[in-house]
C-alpha distance (Angstrom), angle and dihedral (degrees) to the residues before:
residue distance angle dihedral
M1 . . .
A2 3.81 . .
R3 3.78 90.4 .
T4 3.80 91.8 52.8
S5 3.82 90.7 48.4
E6 3.81 92.4 50.9
I7 3.79 90.6 52.4
G8 3.80 88.7 46.4
K9 3.82 91.0 60.0
R10 3.78 89.5 59.0
A11 3.80 99.6 41.4
K12 3.77 126.5 53.4
P13 3.84 95.3 -155.4
V14 3.77 91.3 53.6
R15 3.81 91.5 49.6
A16 3.79 87.2 55.0
L17 3.77 87.7 56.8
G18 3.79 94.3 44.1
R19 3.78 92.7 103.8
I20 3.78 88.6 61.0
G21 3.79 94.0 55.8
L22 3.77 110.2 165.7
R23 3.78 95.7 -23.9
A24 3.78 117.2 125.7
V25 3.82 115.9 -96.4
R26 3.81 102.7 -156.8
G27 3.79 90.9 -40.2
Q28 3.83 94.5 -40.9
W29 3.81 115.7 112.7
M30 3.77 116.9 -143.7
T31 3.78 93.0 -132.9
P32 3.80 124.5 170.4
S33 3.82 90.3 -102.8
V34 3.82 91.3 54.1
A35 3.80 90.0 46.9
V36 3.81 90.0 52.8
D37 3.80 91.0 48.3
L38 3.80 92.5 48.8
A39 3.80 91.0 50.2
R40 3.81 89.3 50.1
A41 3.82 90.6 48.9
W42 3.81 88.7 55.2
R43 3.80 91.4 49.6
Q44 3.79 93.4 47.3
G45 3.80 94.7 39.4
R46 3.80 91.2 56.4
V47 3.79 89.0 90.6
F48 3.81 90.1 62.8
R49 3.81 92.1 44.2
L50 3.81 91.7 52.2
C51 3.79 97.8 39.6
G52 3.78 99.8 46.1
Q53 3.77 127.5 125.1
E54 3.77 136.4 -136.2
A55 3.79 112.4 -88.0
G56 3.78 116.7 -99.8
E57 3.78 131.3 -161.6
R58 3.80 97.8 -78.8
E59 3.78 112.2 90.3
L60 3.79 124.8 -154.2
L61 3.79 117.2 -160.9
V62 3.81 113.9 -157.3
L63 3.79 112.8 -156.4
S64 3.80 104.8 -149.2
L65 3.79 109.5 152.1
E66 3.81 100.9 157.9
D67 3.78 125.9 77.4
D68 3.79 99.1 -170.8
F69 3.81 102.1 62.8
I70 3.80 104.3 81.2
F71 3.81 94.7 178.1
R72 3.80 90.5 56.1
N73 3.81 93.0 47.7
K74 3.79 92.9 49.7
T75 3.80 97.7 45.1
E76 3.81 92.4 46.6
A77 3.81 89.6 48.9
F78 3.81 91.5 47.2
L79 3.81 94.4 52.6
A80 3.79 93.4 41.3
A81 3.82 92.2 49.0
A82 3.81 89.0 53.3
L83 3.81 89.1 56.9
R84 3.81 91.1 45.7
R85 3.79 87.4 60.2
K86 3.81 87.1 58.5
G87 3.78 92.5 55.4
W88 3.78 101.9 -89.5
R89 3.78 118.9 142.7
V90 3.80 105.8 -130.5
R91 3.79 122.4 -151.9
V92 3.80 122.2 177.6
V93 3.80 123.0 -147.9
M94 3.79 113.4 -148.6
R95 3.78 131.4 175.5
D96 3.81 98.5 -113.9
R97 3.78 143.0 -34.2
A98 3.80 92.1 -82.9
T99 3.81 89.4 76.4
V100 3.80 90.5 98.1
L101 3.78 97.3 148.1
G102 3.79 94.6 48.4
R103 3.80 91.3 50.7
A104 3.79 90.6 50.2
Y105 3.81 91.5 56.8
F106 3.80 92.8 48.1
R107 3.79 90.9 48.1
A108 3.80 88.3 52.9
F109 3.82 87.3 66.4
G110 3.80 92.7 46.8
L111 3.81 96.7 -98.3
S112 3.79 114.7 131.4
D113 3.82 107.6 148.0
F114 3.81 105.0 106.7
L115 3.79 134.4 178.2
Y116 3.79 122.5 -167.9
L117 3.77 129.6 -150.1
S118 3.79 88.2 -147.4
D119 3.82 89.9 61.7
S120 3.80 87.7 72.4
P121 3.81 98.2 59.5
L122 3.76 117.7 -171.0
G123 3.75 113.7 -119.0
R124 3.76 123.0 -137.1
S125 3.80 93.8 -92.1
L126 3.81 94.1 51.2
R127 3.79 92.4 47.2
R128 3.78 88.8 50.5
E129 3.80 89.7 49.0
C130 3.82 91.1 52.8
E131 3.80 91.5 46.8
E132 3.79 92.8 48.8
W133 3.78 92.5 46.2
A134 3.81 91.6 51.4
A135 3.81 91.9 49.2
S136 3.81 92.6 46.6
A137 3.79 93.3 46.3
L138 3.78 91.3 51.6
D139 3.82 92.4 46.4
H140 3.80 91.7 54.4
A141 3.80 96.9 41.5
R142 3.78 112.8 96.7
T143 3.79 99.4 168.9
V144 3.78 140.5 23.9
A145 3.81 86.2 -106.2
D146 3.80 88.4 60.7
I147 3.80 90.5 52.6
K148 3.79 90.7 48.0
E149 3.80 91.6 59.2
L150 3.80 95.2 53.1
R151 3.79 117.3 126.8
Y152 3.77 128.4 -177.9
R153 3.79 122.2 -165.8
G154 3.79 90.6 -20.3
A155 3.81 96.5 -48.8
W156 3.80 117.4 117.7
V157 3.78 95.9 -132.6
G158 3.81 99.8 160.6
P159 3.83 99.7 86.9
Q160 3.81 90.7 40.6
V161 3.80 92.7 53.8
L162 3.80 94.3 47.2
A163 3.79 93.7 44.8
T164 3.80 91.9 48.4
L165 3.77 91.5 51.7
S166 3.82 92.4 45.1
R167 3.80 91.0 48.7
T168 3.79 92.4 48.1
L169 3.81 94.4 48.9
F170 3.84 95.7 35.7
A171 3.81 87.2 -129.8
G172 3.79 128.4 145.0
C173 3.81 93.3 -154.8
I174 3.79 134.1 42.5
D175 3.83 111.3 -143.0
L176 3.81 108.1 -154.5
S177 3.80 91.1 -174.1
D178 3.80 90.1 67.4
P179 3.85 108.5 92.1
A180 3.79 91.8 -151.4
M181 3.80 90.7 52.5
S182 3.80 91.1 48.7
E183 3.79 90.7 52.8
R184 3.80 91.5 50.0
L185 3.78 88.9 48.5
R186 3.80 92.0 51.4
V187 3.80 90.9 52.7
V188 3.82 93.0 49.5
L189 3.82 90.6 46.2
R190 3.79 91.1 53.6
R191 3.80 94.1 46.1
T192 3.80 91.5 47.8
A193 3.81 90.9 50.5
E194 3.79 88.2 51.9
Q195 3.81 89.0 51.5
V196 3.80 88.9 54.9
V197 3.80 91.5 53.9
S198 3.81 91.8 46.0
A199 3.81 89.6 50.0
E200 3.79 89.2 54.5
G201 3.79 88.2 53.6
I202 3.81 90.9 53.8
L203 3.81 93.5 49.2
A204 3.80 89.8 49.8
R205 3.83 89.0 61.6
C206 3.79 99.0 48.6
S207 3.80 142.5 32.3
P208 3.80 107.7 -142.9
A209 3.77 122.5 -172.6
L210 3.79 90.4 -164.5
G211 3.78 140.3 13.3
L212 3.80 127.4 -147.2
T213 3.79 128.4 -161.3
N214 3.76 142.4 149.4
E215 3.82 93.2 -148.1
A216 3.81 118.9 42.1
N217 3.78 102.2 170.7
Y218 3.79 147.4 53.9
S219 3.80 121.8 69.7
V220 3.81 94.5 -66.7
Y221 3.81 100.8 53.1
G222 3.82 103.6 20.0
P223 3.82 97.8 74.7
L224 3.81 93.4 48.9
V225 3.81 91.9 48.6
D226 3.81 91.0 49.0
K227 3.80 91.8 48.8
C228 3.82 92.5 49.3
I229 3.78 90.8 52.4
E230 3.81 90.9 45.6
A231 3.82 88.3 53.7
G232 3.81 90.4 54.8
A233 3.80 97.9 -99.8
P234 3.83 113.3 120.7
V235 3.79 114.4 -146.8
V236 3.78 123.2 -132.6
Q237 3.78 111.3 -143.3
F238 3.78 116.8 -163.9
I239 3.78 125.7 -166.6
Q240 3.76 135.4 174.1
P241 3.81 112.3 -112.1
W242 3.78 130.9 -159.2
R243 3.81 93.0 -61.3
D244 3.80 121.7 76.3
D245 3.81 94.1 -142.0
A246 3.79 100.4 53.0
F247 3.79 147.4 67.8
I248 3.79 133.1 -157.0
F249 3.81 121.1 -139.3
K250 3.81 125.3 -157.2
R251 3.79 125.4 177.9
L252 3.78 108.6 -138.8
T253 3.80 113.2 -148.2
R254 3.79 135.3 157.8
D255 3.81 87.4 -80.9
T256 3.82 98.6 42.7
R257 3.82 101.7 33.7
R258 3.82 92.3 110.9
S259 3.79 96.8 40.7
H260 3.78 119.0 111.6
P261 3.83 108.9 -105.2
A262 3.81 90.2 -124.3
S263 3.81 94.0 48.3
V264 3.79 123.6 116.7
E265 3.79 116.4 -128.3
A266 3.79 116.3 -128.1
S267 3.81 90.4 -118.7
T268 3.80 90.5 53.2
L269 3.80 92.5 50.3
E270 3.80 92.7 46.9
R271 3.79 90.1 54.9
F272 3.79 90.1 58.8
L273 3.79 94.0 40.8
S274 3.78 88.8 63.4
G275 3.80 87.8 67.9
T276 3.80 130.2 73.5
W277 3.80 122.9 -93.1
T278 3.79 104.9 -132.2
A279 3.77 137.7 -173.5
R280 3.81 86.9 -99.5
H281 3.81 90.4 58.5
E282 3.79 90.5 48.4
R283 3.79 91.4 50.0
R284 3.81 92.0 47.9
L285 3.80 91.6 50.6
R286 3.82 90.1 52.3
E287 3.80 88.9 49.9
I288 3.80 90.4 52.1
F289 3.79 92.4 53.8
A290 3.81 90.2 46.2
E291 3.82 90.5 51.7
R292 3.80 94.3 44.6
Y293 3.79 93.4 53.0
G294 3.78 101.0 25.5
G295 3.80 98.2 73.4
K296 3.81 96.6 -110.6
W297 3.80 94.9 131.9
Y298 3.77 126.3 46.2
L299 3.81 96.3 -142.1
Q300 3.79 93.8 57.7
G301 3.79 95.7 31.6
R302 3.82 94.8 59.0
N303 3.82 87.4 75.2
Y304 3.82 86.6 66.9
P305 3.82 105.2 32.5
G306 3.79 93.0 171.0
G307 3.79 95.0 39.9
C308 3.78 125.1 -95.2
R309 3.78 127.4 -90.5
Q310 3.79 119.7 -123.0
M311 3.83 110.6 -144.5
D312 3.79 134.1 174.2
R313 3.81 125.6 -135.8
R314 3.78 95.6 -90.5
Q315 3.80 92.2 49.2
L316 3.79 90.8 50.2
E317 3.78 91.5 51.3
D318 3.79 91.6 48.6
E319 3.82 93.3 44.6
Y320 3.81 93.2 54.3
G321 3.78 100.4 30.4
L322 3.79 96.6 -114.2
R323 3.78 122.9 162.5
R324 3.79 113.4 -112.0
G325 3.79 123.1 -122.9
K326 3.80 97.3 49.9
K327 3.76 128.8 103.7
L328 3.78 114.9 -104.4
A329 3.82 125.6 -130.5
V330 3.79 125.5 -172.8
V331 3.77 122.7 -154.0
F332 3.79 106.6 -152.8
S333 3.78 104.5 -156.0
H334 3.78 121.9 -155.4
V335 3.80 123.4 -135.0
L336 3.79 89.3 -86.8
W337 3.81 97.5 -148.0
D338 3.79 100.6 38.7
A339 3.82 129.5 86.7
N340 3.77 96.5 -24.6
L341 3.80 137.6 142.6
F342 3.81 95.5 32.6
Y343 3.75 101.8 95.0
G344 3.78 125.9 76.1
E345 3.77 122.1 -54.9
D346 3.80 126.8 -35.5
L347 3.80 126.4 -147.7
F348 3.80 89.9 -147.1
E349 3.79 132.2 45.7
D350 3.78 93.5 -107.3
Y351 3.78 141.6 -20.7
G352 3.79 90.4 -86.6
E353 3.81 93.7 59.5
W354 3.80 90.9 44.0
F355 3.79 90.2 52.2
V356 3.81 94.5 48.5
E357 3.80 95.1 46.5
T358 3.80 92.1 45.4
V359 3.81 92.9 51.3
K360 3.81 90.4 47.3
A361 3.80 89.5 52.3
A362 3.80 89.8 49.3
C363 3.78 91.0 51.9
R364 3.81 90.5 53.2
N365 3.80 95.2 47.9
T366 3.79 104.3 74.8
A367 3.82 93.1 166.6
V368 3.81 89.5 78.2
N369 3.79 133.3 51.9
W370 3.80 112.3 -128.1
L371 3.78 132.6 -154.5
V372 3.80 115.7 -171.0
K373 3.78 107.6 -158.0
I374 3.81 114.4 -158.4
H375 3.78 106.2 -148.1
P376 3.83 110.9 -94.9
A377 3.82 90.4 -141.9
N378 3.80 85.4 76.5
L379 3.80 86.5 79.6
W380 3.79 98.1 63.7
K381 3.80 97.6 26.5
R382 3.81 91.8 55.6
A383 3.81 91.1 45.0
Y384 3.81 90.2 49.0
E385 3.80 91.9 51.2
K386 3.83 93.2 38.0
V387 3.80 91.0 -121.9
G388 3.80 115.6 167.9
G389 3.78 135.9 -178.4
D390 3.79 129.2 53.3
Y391 3.76 123.0 -22.5
A392 3.80 113.4 -93.5
E393 3.82 88.9 -117.7
V394 3.79 92.9 54.7
E395 3.78 91.2 48.7
L396 3.82 91.6 50.1
I397 3.79 91.8 50.2
R398 3.79 91.3 48.9
R399 3.80 92.0 49.3
H400 3.80 102.1 39.2
V401 3.81 108.4 19.9
G402 3.78 110.9 25.5
C403 3.79 123.9 -159.9
L404 3.77 113.8 5.4
P405 3.84 117.8 -123.7
D406 3.79 120.9 -118.5
H407 3.82 94.2 -96.4
V408 3.84 92.8 58.0
R409 3.79 119.8 67.1
L410 3.80 134.9 172.7
I411 3.79 123.8 -127.3
M412 3.78 104.0 -153.1
P413 3.83 120.8 -150.4
E414 3.81 89.1 -112.7
D415 3.82 91.4 57.3
S416 3.84 91.1 82.1
V417 3.80 92.7 -153.3
C418 3.78 104.3 163.0
A419 3.78 114.4 -114.8
R420 3.78 88.2 -139.5
A421 3.80 89.3 61.8
L422 3.79 88.2 58.1
F423 3.79 92.1 47.7
E424 3.78 90.0 55.2
S425 3.81 99.7 39.3
A426 3.80 108.0 33.3
D427 3.81 127.0 75.9
F428 3.80 103.2 -143.8
A429 3.81 140.1 26.2
I430 3.81 123.1 -151.5
T431 3.80 122.0 -167.8
V432 3.79 143.1 130.4
R433 3.80 95.8 -120.5
G434 3.80 105.3 -41.7
T435 3.79 122.4 153.3
A436 3.81 90.7 -117.7
G437 3.80 90.2 69.2
M438 3.78 94.7 60.0
E439 3.81 90.5 43.6
M440 3.79 96.2 50.7
A441 3.79 91.0 51.0
C442 3.82 87.7 63.7
F443 3.81 86.7 65.6
G444 3.79 91.5 54.6
K445 3.80 95.4 -102.1
P446 3.83 118.1 134.2
C447 3.79 116.0 -115.7
L448 3.81 120.3 -151.9
T449 3.80 114.0 -152.9
A450 3.81 129.6 -160.6
G451 3.79 98.4 -168.1
T452 3.80 144.9 28.1
G453 3.78 133.1 -128.4
R454 3.80 102.4 80.9
Y455 3.80 116.1 51.2
S456 3.80 108.2 -32.6
G457 3.79 116.3 123.2
L458 3.81 93.9 31.4
G459 3.77 94.3 110.1
F460 3.79 105.2 -99.3
T461 3.83 106.0 74.9
R462 3.80 133.8 73.1
D463 3.78 101.6 -119.8
S464 3.80 130.3 -176.1
S465 3.80 129.9 -152.3
T466 3.82 95.2 -154.5
R467 3.78 137.0 28.6
E468 3.80 89.4 -116.9
E469 3.79 90.7 57.6
Y470 3.79 90.6 47.3
L471 3.80 94.0 49.6
D472 3.80 90.3 46.4
K473 3.80 89.2 55.6
L474 3.81 89.2 52.9
R475 3.79 90.0 48.6
H476 3.83 91.7 55.6
L477 3.80 97.3 31.5
A478 3.80 94.9 127.2
D479 3.81 89.5 62.4
M480 3.79 95.7 50.9
G481 3.77 113.0 121.0
P482 3.81 125.0 -125.7
M483 3.77 125.7 -94.6
S484 3.77 117.3 -88.5
E485 3.80 122.0 -119.4
E486 3.80 89.0 -108.8
E487 3.82 91.6 53.3
I488 3.79 91.7 49.3
L489 3.80 91.1 49.2
R490 3.80 91.0 50.7
A491 3.81 89.4 49.8
K492 3.80 91.5 51.6
W493 3.78 93.4 48.2
H494 3.79 89.7 48.6
A495 3.81 93.1 50.7
Y496 3.80 91.5 46.9
V497 3.80 91.9 51.4
S498 3.81 93.8 42.3
F499 3.80 98.5 45.6
D500 3.80 99.0 33.6
R501 3.80 118.4 13.9
R502 3.82 95.9 40.5
L503 3.81 90.5 59.3
W504 3.78 123.6 101.6
I505 3.79 102.9 -151.5
L506 3.80 111.3 -141.3
R507 3.80 117.8 -132.4
S508 3.81 103.3 152.0
G509 3.78 93.6 59.3
L510 3.76 142.0 16.3
C511 3.79 136.6 -140.8
R512 3.77 121.5 -128.8
F513 3.80 126.9 -162.1
R514 3.80 127.6 -158.6
Y515 3.78 104.8 156.6
R516 3.76 122.4 175.4
K517 3.77 120.6 -126.6
R518 3.79 88.2 -115.7
G519 3.78 131.8 13.2
R520 3.78 133.7 8.1
S521 3.76 134.9 -62.4
P522 3.83 123.0 -167.4
L523 3.79 91.0 -127.4
D524 3.80 100.2 36.6
H525 3.82 88.0 111.1
N526 3.78 112.6 32.6
F527 3.78 141.4 168.9
L528 3.81 127.5 -145.2
L529 3.80 132.1 -175.7
T530 3.81 121.3 -120.9
V531 3.82 98.1 -172.7
G532 3.79 116.0 85.4
S533 3.80 108.5 172.8
C534 3.78 140.3 46.3
R535 3.80 89.2 -113.2
E536 3.79 91.9 54.7
L537 3.78 90.2 45.6
E538 3.80 91.9 50.3
S539 3.81 92.2 50.2
A540 3.82 95.7 44.5
E541 3.79 103.0 124.0
D542 3.80 94.4 -168.7
L543 3.81 91.7 58.0
R544 3.79 90.6 45.5
R545 3.80 90.8 54.4
W546 3.82 91.8 46.8
S547 3.80 93.3 49.7
R548 3.79 92.7 46.9
W549 3.81 92.9 50.1
A550 3.82 93.5 45.0
A551 3.81 89.8 58.2
S552 3.80 94.7 42.1
G553 3.80 102.9 75.8
E554 3.83 92.5 -132.1
V555 3.80 114.5 144.9
D556 3.81 100.1 -143.5
Y557 3.77 123.7 44.8
V558 3.81 101.2 -134.4
E559 3.77 133.0 171.3
E560 3.79 118.0 -141.2
D561 3.79 118.1 -99.1
V562 3.80 104.4 -92.5
L563 3.82 91.3 -177.4
A564 3.80 95.4 58.6
């Protein structure tokens, strides 16, 4: 406590939080390290407070409903403050007035206009309506697919509810026959319906031209994003990609609401396809793969903490005891409980069912050797969430498949087999919409998809419109023909645009990573400013490009092709 008080004497924002001391603020502890970081944010953010501009007519609504993710608060404030300098009026939506720490970080960047979901309390009749709707929806739902289609007051809440429950339970499948699961589902349905009503209350008090958020899904954020779009305000979602020094921006509209934020729109891809693929493009694509799997960037490298092993086809066959002479297919599994069900349409009810049915099909098809790669991100995601026990994939195989035959082998996350080795050595990729599918196609290997929303339908994947069609493709996989030169070229252009041109390279700030081996830390993922004066801020080209794109109405943030 003494340490916090000493810092408080030197920093006005920390003094304002002195009454909180070391009490929890919505799960976030006001520790000395957080106090130091907040004081630094106020020092660094002074440039935005001094160099602001009077609010104009355009209103930006920042959706920031969590108080315990400092990186998210700071990056949202940073991007919003850049738009404020261009005359935007910035308003920040927060969950309630107890979000003291989050408000302090936004104020550090000169943003002090807050709206609170809790300021639109639900009366008794509305709460009863939400409760009755949740009970009725659950009574009429027979399958997970039925739940997925649920809408409430215009918001597509079904995928958000299922994904929230899956994420909370770290489960790949939702079993509606389990009474305990049904009760949990009813509670999440009711709370999500209440979020929809609260979101309507927010939109009744403002008239945004644009929304901004880092997270656009799950039961907390999904309803507010849907309601913004319904009100005519597209929402920009930004995420951090495979590089530590970049962000990706996607404008979510009625047409793109279910697109992955890192996806490439067909119109964007076609614009690049009109150009000429040169030796410089080919060299840059090779560099990208080398960087992604060579440990250059922390964000991508944490999937292979000890480095990844490059292996040829013969070494893979020897490593996993596969008979030579057969074609080799790789099933690239997703993290079954994380960030699923939002994007596009799925052939199966959830990732768990897709995984089970795909492994069963692999077991039946003895003409092909199969490697089932459990996503290596399971390693750090499970450690971050303190998840123990068997992997969800292993549990599903044990419960629904049994012992795997000799021609089907698992690649565990700990195996550190480099994904690039599989791209080069295998013959087929199977996924719902994983990044590995679009990468492997660059090596001329067909990718079978089981869902839309990322890169299917762009002319280089083998897509299916039904699960029966998909399973039939797996049944006759050995007879599938190779990719054409045109398909491979489209795949390369897509990867180049996705991994390179879709990135907004950050110059006015930097990201810092100090993750624990297990568990969370409030500053494990942090953001710091690198501009310190109004002159530097005015000449910051990255912020100029961001502000120009935000006002443009374009769906994908894309840099021009410098290699043309």
